[in-house]
N, C-alpha and C positions, 0 to 999 in steps of 0.2 A: 665409845673412843674410837676416831678413825681409824682406819687404816691404813698402813704404807702402802705405795706400787705394788712392791713386789708380792704383798701377799694377797691385794688385788687380784693381780695377776693369775693365779690358778696355774703357777709353772708355766706358763706362758714368757717368753722374752719381751720385754715391755717394749719394742721393737712392731711387735706384733698387733699393737693398737694403735697403729701409723696407719696412714690409707697408702695403697699404691700410687707411687709419682709419677706415671704415668700407663701406658695404655697396656696391658699387658702380652704376651708375647702369644701365651695360648687362645684362640680365639671363644672357646668355652667359659673364659675364665670370668670370674666377675670378683667384684666388691661391692660387699652390699651393709648398709645399715641403716639398723630399723629402731623408733623407739613408743612404746605401750607408757602414754602422762596421764596420770588420772589426779583430776586435783582432788587434794586430800578429803575434801567433806562429801566428793560426788556430785559434784554439779555441770561438770563438762566434761569430756576426755578428751585423748587423742588417742585412739584404740587405732595404732599403728601408721606411722607416719613414717616412710622408709625410702630408700632410693637403690637401686638395681644398675649398676653400671658394668655392664656386660660388656667384656673385648669386643663384639662385632657390634656392636654401638656406640661406643666409645665416646661419643661428641652428642650426643642424643639418649639423655638417659628415662630411662623410666623410672616415675618417682609415684609417690601414693599419699596422699595427707587427707587419714578423715579425722572428724569432731563429730561430737555425739554430745546432746546434752540431756540433761535428766528430763527435760518435758517432752524429747523425742524427737527434737528437730537432730537433722545431721546434714553435714555438709561433707564431697567428696573432692578435692583438689589431683583428684587420680588427672596424668597424662606423661606428657616428655618435656624436656625441659636441657638447653643447653649446658655440657661441662666446663666449670670454672679452673681455672689451675689448681693444684693440689698443692702446689706451694706456698707456705705463707714468708711474712715480712721477716722470718729468720733463715728461711732455705729449708724449711724442713715440709714431712707430706703431711698436713696436720688436715687439710680441705677437703672434704665431699661434698659436691654442691650438682642439681639438677635444678635448672630454672628457679622457682622461685622457691627451694627450699634448697638448707644450706647444713651440716654439721660440721664442727670442726671438736678435733681434739686438744682438748688446753694442755692437758698433762695424762700421759697414758697411763689408761684402765683406772685413774681417776677424776677429772671431769671433761664432761662435754660438753656443748653447748652445742642446743638447736635451735633452728628460727625458718619458720613460716609467711613469707610477706607476697598474696597473692591472693587471686579470687580462688573461688570452689563453687559446687554446683549447692545448692541450698535446696533442701526440702525434709521432708520430715520419714524416721523409719517405717509406715506404712506404706508408704511408696514405693519404698524398696524391696518390701514384700512381697506386695500384689506386682509390682512390673513398673509402675508410670514414672516410677525414680531416672528409666532410662529413657522412655518417649515422652515423656512432657517438654512444651521449650522450658529450656534451663534457664534459671534464675541465680545468677550470678554474684556472690556477695564478697565483698574485701574482706580479707582475715589478716591478722598480723600478731604470729604467736613467737615470743622469745622466751629462751629458757636455758637455764645452768644446770647441768645434772650434777651431781655427786656422787660417787659409786658408794652403796654402803656394804656389800657382800664379796666375798672371792668370787671371779670369773667361773662359771659353770662351760667346764669347758668339751666340747666335741672334736677331736681332731684325729682323720682320716686318711690311712694311704690313698692314691692317686690311682694305684695299681690293684685292681679288683679281681686279680685272675685266680686269686687263692681263696676267694671268697666263696660259699656257698650262693646258688640264687637268691635265697632269701637275704642274705648278709651285702650281697652287692646289690640289689635293688635297694637295701633300706640305705645304703652307705652314698647310694646316686644322689636318694632323695633328699638326704641329710645337707650330703653337699662331700664332696671329695677334694680336700684340703681342712682347713678348719675354721669353728665356727664358736662364738661363746656368747654366755647372756651374760649380762649384771641389773640388779637392784640397784636402783637409786632411788636418793631423795631430791627434789628440787625446787626453784625459787623464779618465779617467770613472771611475765606480764601477755595480756591477751587483749586485743583491739579487735572488738566486734561489735555495726550496729552503730557507730559513731561512739563507742563508750570502750573504755581502757578501764582493765582493772590488775592488779597485784593479782599474783596467788602463789602457794605453795601447795608441791606434789609429790607424785612419788611412782616409781614406775620400773620397766624392763627394757634395759637397753641390748639391741641384739649387734655382735658383727662378724663378718665373715668374709672369706676371700678363699672363694671354690670353686671346684667345677658341679654344678648341680643339673641332673635332669630327674623331670619328672616325668618320665614315661611309666605306666601302670599304678600311678599315685593314688590312692582309693580312699583317701580320710584321714581323719588326723584328729587331736584331743590336746590340747597344750594350754596351759595355764599355769600360773606364776604371781606372786603375793611378796611384798614384804611389809612386817608390821609393827607397832611401834614401839616393844623392846629391840627392834635389830632381829627378831627370827623372822626366816622367809623362806621358801618352797619355789619350787619350779619342776614341774614336768611333764613329762609327752608320750602320748601311745598313737601306733597305728594299728587300726582295728584286725581282731586275725583273717586269716588269710580262709577262703573259701574248705570248708571241713574239720577245720582247727579251732582251739578254743581259745589259747594263749595270744596276748596281742602278738602281731609280726614286729615289734617296734616298742622297746618299751625304757625310757631311761628317768629319772626321776636324782631332785637332791633337795637335801634336809640342811637348812644354816641355824643351829641353833647352839647357845653359850660360846661364842666365838667358832665352833666348827663346823666345815660344811663335811656334812655326810650322805656317800652311795645312796641311795634310796630305787626300789623300784614299784611301780602303779601296781593294786592287787584291782582298784574297781575304778574305773576311767568313766565319765561322764558324757559319752559320745553326743554327738548331739543327732537329737532326733523332732525337738519340737523349735518352730518359727514362730518365736512371739522376742518384742522387745526387750522384755521383764519379766521376774519372776523365774524362770529355770532352775531347777535345781541342779548346781553343777560341785555338787560334795564329791571329793575324791578322799581315798583311802592309799596309803603311804607302806609300804614296811623298807625296815633300815634296823642300821645298829641299836639306834632308839625303841625298836617294839613297833608296833602297828600305831599310825599316825592317821586320825579322821581330822580333814578339815572340811568344812560345812562354805557351800558357796551359793549366792542367789545372783541373777544375773541383771544387769542392766546398762545403759549406753549403748545399748548394743546398734551394730549396723549389720549389713546386711549383701553380700550377691546370692539372690534366687534362680536358679537354672541357668548353670555356666557350661556352655557345651564345650567354651574352649577350654576346660577345666574337668573335660568329663563328664559332663550330668553331676557335678559336686555342687550343694550347698555350703554356701561360706557364712560365718559368724566371727565379725572381729569386733569383740567388746569388753567390756569390765563386768565385774562381781564384788559383790563383796562379802569378803573371805574373813570366817569364823574360825580362831583357833585358841587354846586355851584361854578363852575367854578375852580376845585381844581382837579384834574387828580392822581392816582395810581394804581398801578397793584394790583391785587386782586384774591382769590379762586374762581374757579368754579368747581363745581364737580354734574354731572345732569345723572341720567339712566333713559329709557325709554326702552320698549319694542322693538325690531327689526321691529315691523311689523311696529311702529310709527316713523319709521326712515327713512332719505334717504340717501347715498351715495351723498356728495359734494350739 
Protein backbone atom coordinates (compact mmCIF):
# COMPACT_ATOMS: atom_id res chain seq x y z
CA UNK A 1 0.00 0.00 0.00
CA UNK A 2 1.38 3.42 -0.97
CA UNK A 3 2.19 5.68 1.98
CA UNK A 4 0.92 9.24 2.20
CA UNK A 5 3.35 12.15 2.01
CA UNK A 6 3.08 13.01 5.71
CA UNK A 7 4.09 9.48 6.72
CA UNK A 8 6.87 9.43 4.15
CA UNK A 9 8.25 12.73 5.51
CA UNK A 10 9.38 11.06 8.74
CA UNK A 11 8.37 14.01 10.89
CA UNK A 12 9.82 16.74 8.65
CA UNK A 13 7.69 19.53 7.18
CA UNK A 14 6.82 18.86 3.53
CA UNK A 15 8.68 21.96 2.35
CA UNK A 16 11.92 20.40 3.62
CA UNK A 17 11.94 18.31 0.43
CA UNK A 18 11.90 21.38 -1.78
CA UNK A 19 15.24 22.86 -2.83
CA UNK A 20 16.79 26.22 -2.04
CA UNK A 21 15.21 28.85 -4.34
CA UNK A 22 18.53 30.68 -4.57
CA UNK A 23 22.05 30.87 -3.18
CA UNK A 24 22.14 30.40 0.62
CA UNK A 25 23.56 33.20 2.76
CA UNK A 26 26.01 30.98 4.66
CA UNK A 27 29.09 30.35 2.46
CA UNK A 28 29.41 26.74 3.67
CA UNK A 29 25.78 25.76 3.25
CA UNK A 30 25.09 23.16 0.59
CA UNK A 31 22.14 21.55 -1.13
CA UNK A 32 22.80 17.95 -2.03
CA UNK A 33 20.64 15.34 -3.74
CA UNK A 34 21.93 11.92 -4.74
CA UNK A 35 20.47 8.60 -5.77
CA UNK A 36 21.69 5.03 -5.80
CA UNK A 37 19.66 3.24 -8.45
CA UNK A 38 19.79 -0.48 -9.28
CA UNK A 39 18.09 -2.29 -12.13
CA UNK A 40 15.96 -4.88 -10.36
CA UNK A 41 17.88 -7.88 -11.74
CA UNK A 42 21.33 -6.38 -11.22
CA UNK A 43 22.14 -5.79 -14.89
CA UNK A 44 23.34 -2.24 -14.27
CA UNK A 45 23.38 0.42 -11.60
CA UNK A 46 24.00 4.05 -10.81
CA UNK A 47 26.04 3.61 -7.62
CA UNK A 48 25.76 7.26 -6.62
CA UNK A 49 24.72 9.97 -8.99
CA UNK A 50 24.39 13.32 -7.29
CA UNK A 51 24.87 17.07 -7.08
CA UNK A 52 26.71 19.09 -4.44
CA UNK A 53 25.45 22.66 -4.75
CA UNK A 54 27.64 24.66 -2.39
CA UNK A 55 27.02 28.34 -1.75
CA UNK A 56 30.69 29.13 -2.45
CA UNK A 57 30.34 27.79 -6.03
CA UNK A 58 26.58 28.05 -6.47
CA UNK A 59 26.57 28.61 -10.25
CA UNK A 60 29.23 25.97 -11.06
CA UNK A 61 28.27 22.83 -9.20
CA UNK A 62 30.00 19.54 -8.54
CA UNK A 63 28.22 16.54 -9.98
CA UNK A 64 28.86 12.82 -9.95
CA UNK A 65 27.36 10.29 -12.34
CA UNK A 66 28.46 6.68 -11.83
CA UNK A 67 27.30 3.82 -14.02
CA UNK A 68 28.28 0.20 -13.49
CA UNK A 69 27.40 -2.96 -15.39
CA UNK A 70 27.45 -6.62 -14.41
CA UNK A 71 30.37 -7.34 -16.79
CA UNK A 72 32.64 -4.82 -15.04
CA UNK A 73 32.12 -1.91 -17.40
CA UNK A 74 32.03 1.44 -15.62
CA UNK A 75 31.33 5.00 -16.74
CA UNK A 76 32.09 8.14 -14.79
CA UNK A 77 30.46 11.47 -15.52
CA UNK A 78 31.98 13.41 -12.62
CA UNK A 79 32.71 17.09 -13.13
CA UNK A 80 31.15 20.51 -12.75
CA UNK A 81 28.12 21.99 -14.44
CA UNK A 82 26.12 25.22 -14.56
CA UNK A 83 23.01 25.59 -12.45
CA UNK A 84 19.52 25.99 -13.95
CA UNK A 85 16.84 27.94 -12.17
CA UNK A 86 15.40 26.13 -9.16
CA UNK A 87 11.93 27.51 -9.88
CA UNK A 88 9.50 25.38 -11.87
CA UNK A 89 6.57 26.44 -14.08
CA UNK A 90 4.32 26.69 -11.01
CA UNK A 91 6.74 29.04 -9.26
CA UNK A 92 7.97 26.45 -6.75
CA UNK A 93 11.63 25.59 -5.97
CA UNK A 94 11.68 21.97 -7.19
CA UNK A 95 14.65 21.76 -9.60
CA UNK A 96 18.25 20.96 -8.70
CA UNK A 97 20.56 20.71 -11.68
CA UNK A 98 24.21 20.76 -12.69
CA UNK A 99 25.05 20.54 -16.38
CA UNK A 100 23.81 17.18 -17.72
CA UNK A 101 22.22 16.08 -14.44
CA UNK A 102 18.80 17.25 -13.22
CA UNK A 103 16.68 16.23 -10.23
CA UNK A 104 13.06 17.33 -9.88
CA UNK A 105 10.75 17.15 -6.89
CA UNK A 106 7.40 16.17 -8.38
CA UNK A 107 5.65 15.64 -5.05
CA UNK A 108 7.59 16.29 -1.81
CA UNK A 109 8.75 13.13 -0.04
CA UNK A 110 6.77 11.04 -2.53
CA UNK A 111 7.92 11.38 -6.15
CA UNK A 112 11.16 12.63 -7.69
CA UNK A 113 12.73 12.29 -11.11
CA UNK A 114 16.33 12.11 -12.27
CA UNK A 115 17.75 12.73 -15.76
CA UNK A 116 21.36 12.36 -16.84
CA UNK A 117 21.91 13.36 -20.47
CA UNK A 118 25.56 13.72 -21.39
CA UNK A 119 28.87 11.97 -21.88
CA UNK A 120 30.75 9.86 -19.35
CA UNK A 121 34.26 8.47 -19.24
CA UNK A 122 34.11 4.80 -20.28
CA UNK A 123 36.24 1.93 -19.05
CA UNK A 124 36.47 -1.13 -16.83
CA UNK A 125 36.49 -1.39 -13.05
CA UNK A 126 39.90 -3.08 -13.21
CA UNK A 127 41.25 0.23 -14.58
CA UNK A 128 39.82 2.09 -11.61
CA UNK A 129 41.53 -0.39 -9.30
CA UNK A 130 44.98 -0.24 -10.97
CA UNK A 131 44.82 3.53 -11.56
CA UNK A 132 44.88 3.51 -15.35
CA UNK A 133 41.30 4.81 -15.60
CA UNK A 134 42.59 8.25 -14.53
CA UNK A 135 45.69 8.27 -16.73
CA UNK A 136 44.61 6.72 -20.05
CA UNK A 137 43.27 8.78 -22.94
CA UNK A 138 39.59 9.30 -22.09
CA UNK A 139 36.95 7.39 -24.03
CA UNK A 140 33.70 9.35 -23.81
CA UNK A 141 30.36 7.63 -24.28
CA UNK A 142 26.95 9.26 -24.64
CA UNK A 143 24.50 8.19 -21.94
CA UNK A 144 20.92 9.18 -21.23
CA UNK A 145 19.12 7.83 -18.20
CA UNK A 146 15.73 9.04 -17.13
CA UNK A 147 13.75 7.64 -14.19
CA UNK A 148 10.86 8.50 -11.93
CA UNK A 149 11.20 7.40 -8.33
CA UNK A 150 8.32 6.59 -5.97
CA UNK A 151 9.31 6.61 -2.30
CA UNK A 152 8.47 3.40 -0.46
CA UNK A 153 9.47 3.93 3.19
CA UNK A 154 9.33 6.78 5.71
CA UNK A 155 12.41 9.01 5.60
CA UNK A 156 15.33 8.11 7.83
CA UNK A 157 16.17 11.54 9.22
CA UNK A 158 19.37 12.91 10.73
CA UNK A 159 18.91 16.49 11.91
CA UNK A 160 21.72 18.28 13.77
CA UNK A 161 21.91 21.75 15.29
CA UNK A 162 24.42 24.11 13.71
CA UNK A 163 25.61 24.95 17.27
CA UNK A 164 28.26 22.40 18.29
CA UNK A 165 29.56 24.35 21.30
CA UNK A 166 27.97 22.01 23.86
CA UNK A 167 28.92 18.77 22.08
CA UNK A 168 31.86 16.54 22.97
CA UNK A 169 34.81 16.62 20.58
CA UNK A 170 33.75 13.27 19.09
CA UNK A 171 30.10 14.25 18.75
CA UNK A 172 31.01 17.58 17.18
CA UNK A 173 33.31 15.89 14.64
CA UNK A 174 30.63 13.33 13.73
CA UNK A 175 27.97 16.04 13.49
CA UNK A 176 30.12 18.08 11.11
CA UNK A 177 30.91 15.01 8.98
CA UNK A 178 27.22 14.13 8.76
CA UNK A 179 26.25 17.77 8.23
CA UNK A 180 25.03 20.60 10.43
CA UNK A 181 21.44 20.94 9.32
CA UNK A 182 19.30 18.10 8.07
CA UNK A 183 19.78 15.03 5.94
CA UNK A 184 17.45 12.15 5.16
CA UNK A 185 17.35 8.94 3.18
CA UNK A 186 14.47 7.31 1.36
CA UNK A 187 14.08 3.89 -0.23
CA UNK A 188 12.30 4.00 -3.57
CA UNK A 189 11.06 1.98 -6.53
CA UNK A 190 11.66 3.37 -10.01
CA UNK A 191 10.76 3.07 -13.67
CA UNK A 192 12.83 4.56 -16.44
CA UNK A 193 14.80 4.28 -19.65
CA UNK A 194 18.50 3.89 -20.37
CA UNK A 195 20.06 4.83 -23.71
CA UNK A 196 23.65 3.76 -24.35
CA UNK A 197 25.62 2.38 -27.33
CA UNK A 198 22.78 3.34 -29.65
CA UNK A 199 20.28 1.17 -27.80
CA UNK A 200 17.37 2.17 -25.62
CA UNK A 201 15.74 -0.01 -22.99
CA UNK A 202 13.05 0.37 -20.37
CA UNK A 203 13.80 -0.82 -16.87
CA UNK A 204 12.40 -1.18 -13.39
CA UNK A 205 14.62 -0.48 -10.44
CA UNK A 206 14.95 0.31 -6.78
CA UNK A 207 17.33 2.25 -4.64
CA UNK A 208 18.03 4.97 -2.13
CA UNK A 209 17.63 8.75 -2.37
CA UNK A 210 19.45 11.23 -0.14
CA UNK A 211 18.58 14.90 0.31
CA UNK A 212 20.48 17.27 2.57
CA UNK A 213 20.64 20.96 3.34
CA UNK A 214 23.58 21.33 5.67
CA UNK A 215 27.04 22.63 6.44
CA UNK A 216 29.40 19.70 6.07
CA UNK A 217 33.05 19.65 7.17
CA UNK A 218 35.06 16.49 6.54
CA UNK A 219 38.27 17.46 8.36
CA UNK A 220 39.42 14.40 10.26
CA UNK A 221 37.05 12.02 8.44
CA UNK A 222 38.77 8.62 8.49
CA UNK A 223 36.40 6.08 6.97
CA UNK A 224 32.85 4.76 6.95
CA UNK A 225 30.54 1.88 6.08
CA UNK A 226 27.09 2.71 4.68
CA UNK A 227 24.56 0.11 3.46
CA UNK A 228 20.89 0.24 2.44
CA UNK A 229 18.34 -1.93 0.64
CA UNK A 230 14.62 -2.31 -0.07
CA UNK A 231 13.17 -5.83 -0.34
CA UNK A 232 10.24 -7.20 -2.39
CA UNK A 233 7.77 -7.23 0.53
CA UNK A 234 8.53 -3.60 1.38
CA UNK A 235 10.90 -4.32 4.26
CA UNK A 236 14.07 -2.24 4.25
CA UNK A 237 17.12 -1.26 6.23
CA UNK A 238 19.73 1.48 6.28
CA UNK A 239 22.85 1.77 8.40
CA UNK A 240 25.95 3.93 8.75
CA UNK A 241 29.03 3.44 10.93
CA UNK A 242 32.38 5.19 11.33
CA UNK A 243 35.24 2.99 12.58
CA UNK A 244 36.44 3.15 16.19
CA UNK A 245 38.77 5.94 17.19
CA UNK A 246 42.37 4.90 17.97
CA UNK A 247 42.46 2.89 21.17
CA UNK A 248 38.68 2.40 21.21
CA UNK A 249 36.47 -0.56 20.32
CA UNK A 250 33.08 1.09 19.79
CA UNK A 251 32.20 2.60 16.42
CA UNK A 252 32.72 6.34 16.61
CA UNK A 253 29.39 6.84 14.83
CA UNK A 254 26.62 4.25 14.77
CA UNK A 255 23.09 4.73 13.43
CA UNK A 256 20.64 2.45 11.64
CA UNK A 257 16.97 1.85 10.91
CA UNK A 258 14.87 -1.18 10.05
CA UNK A 259 11.51 -0.87 8.28
CA UNK A 260 9.32 -3.89 8.94
CA UNK A 261 5.55 -4.44 8.80
CA UNK A 262 4.86 -0.78 8.22
CA UNK A 263 6.98 0.54 11.12
CA UNK A 264 10.38 2.24 11.18
CA UNK A 265 12.55 0.94 14.04
CA UNK A 266 15.67 2.75 15.28
CA UNK A 267 18.61 0.35 15.34
CA UNK A 268 22.33 0.07 15.98
CA UNK A 269 25.02 -1.82 14.13
CA UNK A 270 26.71 -4.62 16.05
CA UNK A 271 28.89 -5.82 13.16
CA UNK A 272 29.78 -3.58 10.21
CA UNK A 273 31.65 -4.80 7.10
CA UNK A 274 34.32 -2.09 6.69
CA UNK A 275 36.27 -1.97 3.44
CA UNK A 276 39.29 -4.26 3.51
CA UNK A 277 39.41 -5.76 -0.01
CA UNK A 278 39.35 -3.92 -3.33
CA UNK A 279 37.46 -6.33 -5.60
CA UNK A 280 34.76 -5.75 -8.22
CA UNK A 281 32.43 -8.44 -6.89
CA UNK A 282 32.15 -11.18 -4.32
CA UNK A 283 33.12 -9.36 -1.13
CA UNK A 284 31.11 -10.16 2.00
CA UNK A 285 29.13 -7.12 3.22
CA UNK A 286 26.85 -8.92 5.66
CA UNK A 287 25.72 -6.71 8.52
CA UNK A 288 24.26 -7.31 11.95
CA UNK A 289 21.80 -4.89 13.54
CA UNK A 290 20.14 -4.69 16.93
CA UNK A 291 16.77 -3.08 17.57
CA UNK A 292 13.45 -3.55 19.34
CA UNK A 293 13.02 -6.51 16.98
CA UNK A 294 16.08 -8.20 18.46
CA UNK A 295 19.12 -9.14 16.43
CA UNK A 296 18.82 -8.90 12.66
CA UNK A 297 21.42 -10.36 10.29
CA UNK A 298 21.34 -9.37 6.63
CA UNK A 299 23.77 -11.10 4.31
CA UNK A 300 25.29 -9.29 1.37
CA UNK A 301 27.68 -9.95 -1.52
CA UNK A 302 29.08 -7.04 -3.54
CA UNK A 303 28.80 -6.43 -7.28
CA UNK A 304 28.43 -3.50 -9.67
CA UNK A 305 31.35 -1.76 -7.97
CA UNK A 306 33.10 1.47 -8.76
CA UNK A 307 36.27 2.62 -6.97
CA UNK A 308 38.51 5.56 -6.28
CA UNK A 309 41.84 4.11 -5.18
CA UNK A 310 44.56 6.27 -3.65
CA UNK A 311 42.93 9.62 -2.95
CA UNK A 312 45.26 12.20 -1.41
CA UNK A 313 42.41 14.74 -1.61
CA UNK A 314 40.41 12.70 0.92
CA UNK A 315 43.20 11.75 3.30
CA UNK A 316 44.44 8.65 1.49
CA UNK A 317 41.08 6.90 1.74
CA UNK A 318 40.12 4.24 -0.76
CA UNK A 319 36.46 4.62 -1.73
CA UNK A 320 34.00 2.01 -2.98
CA UNK A 321 30.57 2.99 -4.34
CA UNK A 322 28.77 -0.16 -5.34
CA UNK A 323 25.81 -2.48 -5.18
CA UNK A 324 25.27 -5.72 -3.35
CA UNK A 325 22.78 -8.53 -3.42
CA UNK A 326 21.35 -8.52 0.09
CA UNK A 327 19.33 -11.40 1.54
CA UNK A 328 17.05 -11.17 4.57
CA UNK A 329 14.31 -13.57 5.71
CA UNK A 330 14.49 -15.49 2.44
CA UNK A 331 14.18 -12.40 0.22
CA UNK A 332 16.91 -10.90 -1.96
CA UNK A 333 17.33 -7.47 -3.50
CA UNK A 334 20.07 -5.22 -4.82
CA UNK A 335 21.00 -2.34 -2.59
CA UNK A 336 23.73 0.21 -1.99
CA UNK A 337 27.20 -0.02 -0.54
CA UNK A 338 29.51 2.91 0.11
CA UNK A 339 32.67 2.26 2.11
CA UNK A 340 35.95 4.04 2.66
CA UNK A 341 39.07 3.00 4.52
CA UNK A 342 42.63 4.25 4.60
CA UNK A 343 44.77 2.63 1.91
CA UNK A 344 46.96 1.06 4.63
CA UNK A 345 43.96 -1.03 5.73
CA UNK A 346 42.98 -2.38 2.31
CA UNK A 347 44.39 -4.97 -0.07
CA UNK A 348 43.87 -5.31 -3.81
CA UNK A 349 42.06 -8.51 -4.72
